[in-house]
Phi, psi and omega in degrees: 000130186293146168283147186278161177290135189249068184217127173078089185296141179225139176211127180223133177249126175247127181247128179130159184294129178056031177073018185270357183265214186283152177237125184246123180217337188269343183277162173293133176225139173242144178216151175222108189244131182237123178237146179213169183272357182271176189282356178285147180300136168294154184231159177215140172240118183237127174253129182243130181263131168056045174291143181292151186307321183297313179291327177298316179297324178295319178292323183286331193255342189240134166292122189217151171282143176232151171230131174245125177252139178204164181145234187221160186306125179083354181222024178288147183217161173299127181246342178199139176223133180186195177241145181293126170269310177218151174228111188242125178268156174203160177246129177229103186064234179273355186263138171259117185241134174246131179251122180259127171256125187227153174232141180264114179089012178306312182300310183295315185284321188267332188246004179265122182234140180247141177213089190211142178248124178256141184283165179302147185088001180290161187240164177298326178295331174290322177297313180301314181298319179296319179293319180298315179302323183277345173266049177057031172069036181305127183284170180268141163270307170201140183225119174282151173283140177258149194256347186296136176237133182259130177293329181249170178287171179232135173256117181255121183208129177129199178289129185301324181295325177290320178298321182292319179298312177303317180294310185294323176299322176299329186259013180065033183235173180215140182237157175201165171254128182238106182051050173080008180229147183274133176247125181228116178240136180262135174057230181263017180296155178240162178287135186287151172058041180221077184228134180232135172275127181239118175206186183301321185283342179261004174113010181292133178254121180072212182237152176299149179242136175286142177240183184298320184247356185189229184219147175240137179214144179242139181226168167305151184305130178227103184288349180285341181302145183230138170305137180087348174282184184239128169260118177265109188263131180234101183210172179291327185281319184209136173232122180152180183270149176223125175282119190286121180249341173210146177229135173235111174265127177233134183205150174216120183291348181242021177211185182280351185290119184189076190217165175228130179248120184251142173222140182193185182257142182299135176230000000 
């Protein structure tokens, strides 16, 4: 997968179901987005400067879906999708700042409950599908097939995300919600068609750092990175592939902060 053109920063916040609400793009925004491969919701902290009072009231009073797009002119992409947890106003000098705390998949993970009986001969894939249906029909980003077949029936009851976690662990897999879609990878599998070359010419900042289980590397912000994808690192310190297990996007439209930090396992 090609690395995107890194020229002319762009950032836009869309508030409302299916992008039908207000759109904010000309104001100063700062963001800190954390994504991981585990089943806990990804999070975003977004600060908006000097939002008009009408739009500020909407953020403070309404539970709303948000989409954050960021990147570069002509190549901006969705970088985070989720639901507002809190929207807190404050005054800092002459600036009025509203801080949004958001979770990706909060609704599906916390409020989805399953109550279903599967007949004998049911499969792990059917368990996953039943959980997805109970999690407000969360769609697939990518889903590996699970191989377990049960001689007896299964009774599924409780929070669907907990049932899903138990099932995937039994099958040596891991699931997560990424920008409103479910990702399920088995074992050391990687997401298909998601590979990025990372070196000095593609925006690598500094040098890769070894971690206890893998490698950490920082680049200029790239919204195309995906959990479960592969970063092919070419540097003096490390040369090889890394399956991306965590991503941290940090940006400020009015400062030099505009980076993506990747951490993952060697592949």
